[in-house]
N, C-alpha and C positions, 0 to 999 in steps of 0.2 A: 614790582614783582607780583606775579599771579599765583595764587594758592588754590589748590583743588582739594575739596573735601573727599575723604575715602568713601567710596560707594556712589559718588556723583557721576554723571555721564561724562563729564570732562576728564575726570580721573581715569575712568576706564578707557577712553580714547587715547590718552597719553600713555597708559600702560601698554596697550596694543601696538602703538607706534614704536615704543622701545623694543618690544618683543620682535616685531617684524624687522627692525633695523639690525638687531643682533643675529637673527636667522640669516639675513642677507649677507652679513659680513662673514658668518661662518661658512656658508655655502660657496661664497666666492673664493675663499682660500687665497686672498691677495694681500701682500705686504707692500707698504709704500715707504721708500726711503728718498732722501735727496742728498746730492753731492755737488759741490761747485765744479764747474768746468776748470780744466787745466790743473786739477788737483795732482799732487805728487804721488808717485808709486807707493803703495802701502797705506794710503789715506783710509782711515776707518770710515765705513759706510753704515754698518749695522750688525747686530748679532743675529744673523739670519737663522742659525740652527735653534737658538733659544726661542726666537719669535715664532718659529714654525712648530715648536713643541717637540723637537727632536733631541735625543740625548747625544752627547758628544761621542760616546763610545760606540754608537751604532752608525756613525757617518760612513766609516770605511766599509764595515761588513755589508751595509745596505747600498753600497755603490752610489753614495751621494755625488751628484754632478749637476752642473749648471749649464744650460744651453740658452743661447740668445739668437733670435731671428736676425737681428741687425749685425752686431759684431760681438762674437763671443769672447774676445780677448781684453775687453775694456775692464771688466770686473772679474774678480776671482774670489773663491772662498778658501779660507784656511781650514783644512779638515781637522787640525789639532784643537782649535778653540772655537770653530764655527763662526768666525767673523768674516763678513763680506768687506773686501777692500778693493781699492783702485789698483788695477794691474798695469794699465798703460794710459797714455795721454788721451784725455777726453776733450774733444773740440766741439763745443755746442753748435757752432756755426757750420761745421762740416757735417755734423750729425743731423741737424734738423733745419739748417738754413735760418730763415727769419721767422720761422713758426713761433707763435707765442708760447706754446707748450712743447716741451722737449723732454722725453723720458725714454729710458732703456727698459725694454720688457724682457724679463728673465723667466725661464722655465726651470724650476728646481725639481729634479726627478730622483726618487729613491726607490730601491727595489725591496722585495721580501717584506711586506707586499709592495707592489708598485703604487706609488703615490706621485702626483704631479701638483706642484705649487706654482702659483704665478706671483711674480715680484715685479713691481714697477719702481725704478729708480729715477727720480726727477733730476735732471741736469740743470743746475741753477746758473744763470748767466752772470759772468763777471766782466768787468770793463777791460777786456783784453784786445779790443779792436779800436784803433783811432779812427776818427772821421777821415774819409778819403774822397778826393775830387776825381772826376773821371779823367781829367787832363791836367797837366802841370800849369797851364796858363790859359786865360780866356781873353779874347780880343773884342772890344766894343767900339762902335763907330758913333760918335756924338757930334751933332752939328753945333757949331758955335752959336747958332741962333736959338738954340733951345733955351727955354725960359727956366728960371729957377723952379724947383719942385718937380722938374721933369724926372720921370722914373725910367730906369733901364734894368730889365731882368738879368739876373746873374744865376748861373747854375749853382745850386747848392751841393753840399757834400752828402755822402751816405755813410752810415755806420752799420756794420754787420751785427752789432749787439742789439738787444731789444730793451724795451722799457726805458727806465731812466738812463741807462747806459747809452741808449740811442737818441735821447733827447738833445738835439743840437742847438747851439746858440752861435751867433756869428759876430765878428767885429772886424773892422778894417783899420789899417794904420792911420793915425791922425793926419788929416789934410784939410785944406781950406775950401775945396770945391765939392767933394762928395761925402755923402753920409749913407749909412746902411739901414734898410728897413725890411723887417721880416713879418709877413702876414701868414696867419694860420687859417686855413679854410676848413669848412665842415668835412670835406672829403679826406681830411688828414693829410692834405697836400700843402707843403709850405712854399710860398712864393717869396723869393729873395730878390730884392731890388736895390739898385744904387739910386740915390736921390740927389739931384743936382742942387747944391746950396746956393751958388751964385753963378752968373753967366760966365761962359768960357770965352777966352780970347785966343783964337787960333794963331794969331800973329805973335802972341806972347809965348804960348806953349802949345805945341802941336801934339804932344803925347804925354799922358799922365800914367804913371805906374803906381799901382796900389797892391798891398798884400792883404788878401782876404783870409781870415782865420776862422776855422770852425772849431767849436769846443763842445765836447759831449757832456752829459750830466753824470758821468761816473765818478767814483772816488777810488784813486786819484783821477783827475781830469786828464783826457787825452785830446790832442789838437791835431788839426790838418790844415794845410795852407795851400793857396793857389795864387798865382800872379795875375793881376788884372791889368791888361794893356788897353788904355782908352785913347783912341785916335780922334782928334777934334777935326770935324769937317765943316766946311763952309757951305752955305746955300740953304736949301729947302726949310721952309718954316713950319709946315704942317706934316705931321706923320700920319699914315693910314691908321684907322681905328676899326676894331671889331665890335660887333654888337655885345659880345660877352668876352670876358677874359678867359673863361673856362667853359668847355662844352662837354657834356656827358652823353655817351652813346652806349647802348646795350646791343650786343651781337650774339647770336647763337654760334657755338663753337664750330659747327659744321657749315658755316656760311661759305658759299661758293666764291671762287675767285671773280674779280671785277665787280663785286657787289659794292654799291655805293654806301659809304659809311656816313658821310656828312658833306654838305656843300657849304663852304665858308664864304662870307661876304664882308669885306672891309671897305671903308669909305675914306676919301682924302679931301680936305677942304681946299686944296690948291687947285690951280687951273692948268689946263694944258697937259704937257707931258708929265708934270709933277703929280697929276691926278691919276694917271694910269698905274694900276697896281698889279704886281706879280706875287704869286704865293710860292713859298719854299718851306721845306722842313728846316727848322732851326738847326744850327750847328750843334745844339745840345742833344738832338735826337740820336739814340744809339743805333748801331748797325742792325741789331736784331729786329728793331721796330721798322727800320727802312725795308727789311726783307719781307715784312708782313703787309705793309701798307704802301701806297703811292698817292701822290697829289698832282693834280693838274695845275700847273703854274698860272694858267690864264683864268680858268673857271673857278679854281679853288675847291674842286671836288676831291674828296679823299675816298679811295677805293681799296678793297682787299686785294692784296697782291699774292700772298702765300697762304699756306694751310694754317688755320688757327687750331690750337689745342688748349682746351681749358686746363688739362692736367699739367701742361708745360708752363703756361702763364695765364693768370686769370685777368690781369688788368694791364692795359697798355697806355702809357702817357706820351702824347705826341705834341711837341712844341712846334708851332707854325709861325712863320714871319710873313707879313704883308709889306712888300717894298714898292715904293713908287719908282717911276722911271726918270726921275730928275738926275742931273749930273751929280749932284750930291744927294743920293736917295735917302729917304727917311723910311723907317720900318715900324710897323705896328705888330704886336705880339699877342698870341692867344695859345691856349692849351686844350687839346682834345683828349679826354679820358675815355678810352674804350674798355668796357667791361664785358667779359664773355659769360654767356649763360651755358651751364653744363647740359650736355646731351648724353644719353645712355649709349655711348659708343665704345665702351671698354668691357671686354668679357672678364668675368671674375677670374682671378688667379688663385691657384690652389698649390699648396706645398705639403707633402707628406713626409714627415720626419719620424725618427726614432721607431723604426719598424722592429717589433719584437717577434721575429719569425725564425723558424717555424714554430707553430703553437702546438703543444702536446694535446692529444686527443682527450686526456683526462683533466684538462685545465678547468678550474672552477669558473662558474658564471661571473661575469664582471671583469675577467682578465683583459688588460689593455693590450691591444695588438698594434696600434699605430696612433700617432699624434698628427692631426691634420689642422692646418691653418689656412684661412681663405682671406682674400683681400680684393678690393675693387677700386680702381683709381677714380671712378666717378664719385660724385658727392650726393648727399641726400638719399632719397629713395633709390636712386640709381646705384648707390654704393652699398646698400644693405643686402647682405648675402645670406641665403639659407642653404643648408646641405641636406641631402637625402641619399639613401642607399637603394640598391636594386632589391626588389622584394624576394621573399622566400629564401633567405639565407640566415644562418644562425648568428648574425651580428647586428649591432646597432650603433648609432652615433649618440654620444653624450656630450652635451655643450659644457665645457669647463670654464670658458671665459669668452668674452665677445670675440667672435670670429675664430675661436679655437675649439676644436672638437677632439674627442677620443673615440677611436673605434674599438669597441669592447665586445666580448663574447656574450651572446644573449641566450643561447640554448646549448645543450650538450653536443659534443662532436663524437663521430665514430669514423676513424680513418678507413676501416674495412668497407664502410658504405660509401663515403666520399673522401677521397684523398686530398683534394685541393678545391679551393674556391676562388673564383674570380669576382672580386668585390668591386663594383663600379660606384664611385662616389660622384654625385652630381651637385655642383655649386651653381645656384641661380640667383640673380640679383632681383631687385624690386622695381626695375624700370619697366616702361611700357613702350614697345614690347620688351620683354625681359630677355636677357642674355644668359647663357649658361656655359659651363665647361665641365668636362668629366675627367676623372683620373681612375685608373684601374690598379687595384692592389691584388697581387696573386698571394693568397694565404695558403701555404702548405701546412697540412696537418701532420705533425710528427707522430710517429708510431709509438705506442706504449705496449709493453708485453702483456696483453690481456687475453690472448688466445693460446691455449695449449695445443701442441701438435695432436692431430687426430688421425687415427688409422681408419681405413675403409671399413673394417669389421673387427670385432673384438677378439676373434680367434681364427687361426689358420690351421689347417690340417696338411701335413707334408708327408709324402711317402718316399722313402729313400731305401734303395736296395742296399743290403749289407755288402761288406768288403769294398766299400767305396774307396777311391784313392784319397790319401791325406790331402787336406786343403780343398776338397771338392765343394763347389758351390751347390748348395741344396735349396736355397730359397732367397728371396729378396723381400724385405719389409719396406714399406714406404708410408710415411706419415706427412700429412700436409698441415702447414701452419698459416693461418690467415693474416698473420702480422707481416712486417716487412723488415728488410735488411737483417741485422743480426738477430732480431727477434723471431725471424722466420727461418733462421739457419738451424736445421735440425741435425742432431747427432744421435747416434744409436749406441746402445750398450746392453750388455746382458744383465739381467737381475740374477746376481750370483746366488747359488744355493748348492747344496751337496746332493750328488746322485750317488747313493750308497756311501762309499768311503772316499769318493773322488769329488772334486769340485766340478761344477758344470762347465767352467771355462776350459777344462781339459778335454771336453768332448766337442764343443762348438765355439765358434767366435763370430762376432758380427762386425762388419766394417763400419767405422764410426760415421763415415760421410755417405756411403752408398746404401747402407742398410743390407748389404749382402751377407747372408748367413753361410758360414763355411763349416764343414765337418773337419776337425783338426786331425782325426785319426779314423782308421777304418772302423765302421760300426759292425757289431756282431749281433745278429738277431738272437743267437743262443744266449748271449749275455744280457742284451738290452733290447726288449721289444718296443717299448714306448719311451721316448724321451720328451718330457713335457717341461717347457721353460717359458720364461717371459722375456721379452725384448722391450727395453725402455727407450722412448724417444723424448729427448729434451731439447728445448731451443736454447739459444745463446743469450736470451734476454736477462735482465737483472731486475728482480729475481727470476730465475729460469722456471719455466713451466714444463711439465712432462706428462706423459701417459704411457701405459703399458699395453702390449698385445701378447696374447698367449699363442705359442706355437706348440702343436702336437706333432712330433716327428715319429711316425711309425716306421720301424726298421723292417723292411720286407725280407723274408727269408729267401735265400738262394741255396741251391743243392751244392753246398761246398763241403759237406761232411759225408764220407763214405760210411756204409754200415760197419760197425765195429763188433767183432765176435766176442762173446762172453764165455765164461766157463773154461774148460781145458785149453781152448785155443789161445787164451791170453797168457799162458804160463810158460811160454817158450818151448813148446813141444814140437816145434817145427811145422805146425799147421796140420798135424796128423794125430788123431785120437783113435785109440783102439777100444773096441767094445766086444765082449763075449756074449754070444747068443746061444741059447739051448737049441739043439737040433730038433727038438720036439715042439718048438713054438709054432702056433698056428697062424692062420692068415689074420691080418689086421692088428697084430700085437705090436706095440710101440717098442722099438729097439733102443732108441736114444732120441735126444732132442737138441737141435741147433739153436743157440740163442744169440741174438745180435741186437744192438741198439744203434740208433742214428741220432746225432745231436741236432739235426735239422727239425723242422716242424711241418705239419700239414702233409701234403702228398710227398714232399721231399723226405719225410721220415717214415712213410708207410712202407713197410718191408714185406717182400714176398720171397718165398723160398722155392728154389727149383733144383731138381736132381739132374745132373749132367747125364745125358743118355750114354749107354754103353756103345762101344764100337762094335760094328758088325750087325747092328740092328737087333741084338738079342734083347728080349724083354727082361727087365730088371726084376729081381726078387723083392726090391724095396721101393717105397715111394715116400715122398716128403710132403707134409701139410703145407698148402700154399701160403698160409699166413701164420701157422703155429710153429713150423719148423720141426715138427715131430716126424722122425723116420720110423716107418712101420713096414711090416711084411705085406706083400701082396698075395702070398699064398703060403702054404705049408712047405717046409723044406723036404726035399727028396734026397735019396742016397746019391743020385748023380750030381747033385749040386756041389759046386766047389766049396772047399772048407773056408776059404777066405774071400771076402768081397771088399773091394776098395770103392767107396762112394764119394763123389765130388758134388758137394752142395753149393749152389750159387745163391748168394743172398743179394738182393737187388732192391733199391728204393725206387720210388715213382717220380723222381725228379727229372728235369730236362736240362742236360742229358742225365740219364740214370747212372748212378755209381754202384759198384758191386764189391762184394767180398766173397771169398771162397773158403769153405771148410772141408777138410778131408777126414772121412770117417772110415777106419779099417775094422770091418765086422768079421769076427772069427766064429765059426760054428763049432760048438763043443757038445759033448754028451751031457746029460742032465746031472750025472754025479760029479762032473768036473766044473760045473758052472759056478758054485759058491766058492770053489777053491782057487779059481784062477784070478789073477790080477788083470785089471783093464789094460795094463801096459806090459804084460809079461810076454817075453819072446823066447824063453829058454825051453828046455825039454819038459814034457808033461810029467815025466816020472819024478823029477825033482820037486815039482809043485805039489804032487800028492803027499809027499813025505812031510811037507811043511804046513799042511792044512790045519791041523790041530793047533799048532803054535800060533798061526796067524789069526785064528778065530779069537782066542783069548786076548791076544794083543790088540786086535781091533776093538774089542769090547772095552778094554781098559782105556784106550786112547779116546774113544767116543765119550766115555763117562767123564774123564778129566777135562776134555775140551769143552763139553757142554756146560760143565760147572764153571769153567773159566769164562766162557763167553757170556753166560748169564750174569755172572758177577760183575764183569766189566760193563755190560749194558746198564745194569741197575745203578752202578756207581756213576757212570757218565750222565745218565738221565737225571740223577739227583743233583749232580754238580751243575749241570746246564739248566736246570729248572729253578734256579734261584729267583724268587719273586722280585720284580723291579721295586725301586724305592717308592714309586707312587702308590703301590698297594692296590691299584685298581686296574682292571683290564682295559687297556686303551686300544682303540682300533688304529691300525697302521703302524704299530710298533712290535712286531713279532719277536719273541725271544729265541735266540739261536741255540739249538740243541745239536751237538755233534755226536755222530756214532763212533764206535771204536775203530781203531786203525786196523783191526783185523778184517773188518769189512765183510759182513756176512750177507749183505744185500745191497742193491744199488738203485739209484734214482737218476732221472735224465737231466734235470736242471737244478740250478741253484735256487731252489724255491723253499720257502719257510712257512710253516703253519703254526700259528699260536692257538693253543686250545684254551678256551676261557669257559669258566662256569659262571653262573649267575651270582655266586657268593665267594667271598674271599679273594686272595691274590690270584693272578693268572697262573695257569699250569701248562707247561709245554712238555708233553710226554713223548712226542714222536717227531723226528726230523729225518727227511730222506735227502740224500745227495746223489749227484750224478757220479758215474764211475770215473769221470775225468777230473774230479775234485780231490785235492789232498785232504788228509784228516786235519780237522781244526784243532788248534791248541786249546788247552784247558783255560777257561776264563779265570784270570787272576783277580785279586782283590782290588787292583788298581786299574782293571780293565773293564770296559763297559760290556755287559752281558749282551746288549742289543747289537753290538757291532760284529759284522761278519768278518772274521780274521782270515778267511780262506783266500788264497792267492791264485797262482796260475794253475790251470787244469793239468792234471797228469793221469796216467793210466792207473787203474784200480790196483790195490795191493794184491800181489799174486798169491798171498797166503789165504785168500778167501776160500779157495777150494780145499776141502778136507779130503782125507783118504777115503778109499772105497768102503772100508769098514765103518767109518763114521757116517758116510752117506747111506750106508745100509740101514742105519737106525733112523734116518731122517728122510722118509720118503715124501719129499716135497720139492717142488721147484717154484722158485719165486721170481717173478719178473714185474717190473714196475711200469705201469702205463703212464701216459701223460697226465699231468695234473689237471683235472677239470676246473675251470675258473668260474666260480659263481659270483656274479657281480651284484652287489647290493644297489640300492637306489642312489640318486645323486649325492655325492659326498660320503657315501658309506664305504667301508673297506671291502676289498676283494678277498674272498675266501677260496682257498685252493684245497681241493680234496683229492687224494690219490685214489685212482680207480684200481681195485685189487681183486684178484681171484686166486683161489687155492686149489692146487692139484693134489689130491690125497688118494691113497690106495683104495678108499671105500668106493664101491661101484656106484653108490647113489650121489656121489659128490658131483656138483655142477662144474662145467669147464667153459671158460669164455675165451673166444679168440679176439684179436684186436679188431675193433670196428674200423670201417672204411674211413680213411682220413682222420684218424683219431689223434688229435693233439700234436704236440711239438715232438716228442720223442716216444718211440714205441719200445718200451722195455718189457712189456707183456708179462705182467704178473698174472698168475692164475689164481683166481679167488674161489674161496669155499663159501657156499651159501647154505650149507647144512644138508643133511640127508633128505632126499625126496624133494629137493627144490633146485633143480638145475636150470634155473631161469637165467636169461640174459639181463644185465642191469639196464634199466631205463635211464633217460637223461637226468642227471643229478642224483641218481641213486647211489648208495654206498653198500659195500658188502657187509655181511654179518661179521666176518673175521677173516684173518689171513695168518699164515704161519711164516715166521722168519726162518730161512734155512740156516742150518748150523746151530739152531737153538730150539729147545723144546717149547719155547714161549709161543702162545697163541694170542694174537691181538684181536680183540673184539671191538668193533666200531659201531656206535649208535648214532643216528642222525636225528636230532630233535628239531622241532620247529623253532624258528627265531623268536616267537612270542612266548614259548613255554619256558618254564624254569628248568634249567639243565642241572641234573645231579652229576657233579663231577666224579663221583664214585663209580657211575655207570658209563661214563663217556668212553674211556679207554681202560681196559683191564688186561693185565698180564697174568698168565696162569700156566700151569703145567698139566693141562688136561690131556694132552697127547701122551705125555710121559706116564701119567697115571693109567691111561688106557692100555698102553703097552705092558705095563707091569701086570695088570690084571690078565692080559692074554698069556703072559709068560707063566703065571701061576696055574692057569687052566690047562695049557698045552704041555706037551712033553718036550724033551730036548730035541728030538728030531724035527718036530714042528717048528720049534724056535729057530733051528738052523735053516730050515727051509724058508721061513719067513724073512730071515736076515738075508738069505741068498736072493730072494725076490727084491728085497729092498735095495740090495747092492746093484742089481741090474737097473732098477728104475732110477736110482740116484745117479747112475753113470751119465744120465742125460744132462746133468748139470755141468 
């Protein structure tokens, strides 16, 4: 025993050798088992799962399976205990022939992650094949003149087993003439001969029958027998003799036909005809040898007859007899052993198994795609095969075992860039010149949902005319997904939200497959100018990906609303309003005023007033303001003028086509003393009216006082109830507080617009809210209702009680008309602020008066604004009036517009007061009763315009 000292060079070399051996065994991943052939079904081979380091519980989940290139049904694995056992009969001779080594190569494959193990199971030979002779009997010709110790070749037996099981011994049944001799040559060829023990006597026995027994070396021994028939011949004393008993020849396997293999030469000591020799194949030569070679009986030349193949047979043994021409011929014997030399004449063979396709584009590096095995029937360098791949592909070959490769992923995949790869595997041997073969593997890249649907642009603007039919197609959205199959199947849906009190889905819908957007109901520009929503596009992948696109649907106005008359024409008076005018009124005096609104916007809501011409071409005493609707006199009245005039006023918008409305005004001319005493609708005798003047005056004063107090009280009460601060306590943009006016309805507004008035400090304050005449009064906000929710429903006509009596109007010389709300838009993301544009018509001569601007806004309700004495200017863009008067109430609303950057004092923003009432009281104290009556009479005439 050799000992190494620690630290010595010998110890270090030994340690390195052990480390390299352990690393080689770990990298090879191969197990070795052995099993005897012909083992019964279920015979234990080995605990393969335990030896591979696999847990029994993970065999089934990881899809443990065994594959064999040769025969996959010979061995099987019990997945319950991980034991490799014999599944069917294993015949070593059928599997490997007479090869010295015989093994079954198994590939053990498990998934999650994918692992491949190689297992070799050696099949051990057992003595299951007895020796066999090629024929049941052999016939020998022996001259009686042959001397003792003469030898006669006998064909031996063959055993399909190997090793000791194929080591044969022979014996012959006991007799007095022949014995058996077995010679073993260096070429591992046994020569079996019968040896003559004593001379034969043909006259005594012409034929001898012997039983030749072949015995193998297995345990237990198996035997084979053949009958030897020996015919005793008379004559020839000398048999032909060869120079050698065995001749060795080497031939290339691609040797052409008729090529000389060897020329034999035998000699005979006899004379004459007994010396002439003929050459023949022995009767022991098999038919396949005769098909490959031929012999010239005269010259003894052995030539190639058929095609030789090293892979079919490497060695040919040819037994040749040399026979003389005597009557009783003698024969000499020799054996020619032809060994073939391998030539690189076989192309490598390639087999691709276990294709794991398609491969996902997000597969990790090193993922196994296919298992490849190569082989070459040639030997030596001609049979050594190497594999390679086409360049510039994201795959590589990894050698797992000799002549076994794995095609694995080498770099990341992207299906959207390359959807499939054609991988060409080339197997080349080491011969000269080398031979190769190729195999193609089509690797399809499976799609992974890694691309979200994408729209061409993030936002679309759509223009839709109002009053569209229900279900009308207004737009089509389209998103593209770079993925494939269900990952590219895009479905569309609305991003639900609330539009006011209603869900977005009640306005529009989107087709899930085509992306077509439909309007579910007719859109009304007066109700909804802009509908902004999002459409979501999601694919069908798992998990699904999506993106949104914004649609801005602008509802274009159409002239679908005719002008609507306001004032007396809305109270069921049959379309006729009577007005009393003093006979002494001069030219240019305003008699009355026609008011109308149009729910449309733009030019469709821009109203003009025309006076229908009189019949006969007579010039009318009156004219109407084109945009104000004020009816005034063209000249002073004369005695010859008719006492009554019927005026037909045509109110027309500027839409295409234009819509109209007509108002009839009946103007009666009266004397100055009768003017304050007459009613605007009186049709009785003047004598009766004079008698009731005094009573009506006091009655009108009382009604005005009570009504004004009631209206003011109701407005203050509703304003306080509707201005409850929100729970947030902070003024937030985009959440206006709803404030409803009284059901009495003393003034009107054209649209459902809300304005929240905020100061820089404290909770938000909503002091003023204007509504269209077509809106019903809003309910009082209860404690369980949200004050920010607009509870108004269907539009309806204004409350007919808004118009007060002539006596009440006499104290309120004002006409109020609401213009379109001007929209002041803040910066991106900022709230829209809507301000009413107001003017006040007062009896003071210095008051300013504003007519509706051209193309002003959505609805022209024409409030007349007061700018204060001496300042009759027109409002510029974005300007606000100083104040305006609410008809039917002595309240004067003052509005101040502050800069957005300045601190707003909420006490100065909107103020309510009774300045007008105080002013009138002072005038009453200074004037006498006659002046008061005259002032009231003038007020009555002016207020009749409402």
